[in-house]
N, C-alpha and C positions, 0 to 999 in steps of 0.2 A: 677648669680643664676636667675636673671629676664629673661636672654636669654634663659635658659632651660625651664622656665614657657612658655615663648612665643613659643618656639619651640614645646613644648608639645601641647599647644593649637592649633597652626596651624596643626600639624600632625594629631590631633583628628578631626579637622574640615574637613581635606582633607579626612578622612575615612567616616565620618558620613554624610557629604552632599550628595555624590551619592546615599547611602543607603536611605536616606530620599526621594530623589527624585524618586526612584524606588517605595518606599512606598506610596507616594502621587499620582503616576500614575496608581496604581493598580485599584482604585475604577472605573476609566474610562474604563480599560481594561477588567474588569470582565464581563461586559455586551456583549462583542464582541464575534462572532462566533469563533470556534476553530481555523480555517485557518486565519482569520483576526487578531486573537490574537498573533499568531507567526510572522505575517509580522510586526506588530507593535512592 
């Protein structure tokens, strides 16, 4: 049972960490020009 909990926690973290990285990156990208935004 503990294996399933650790597996669920691991898989959840693998999904949420990249999403959070994009979210934290957004404020810095908002101020960029249109062309620079798509390059970054």
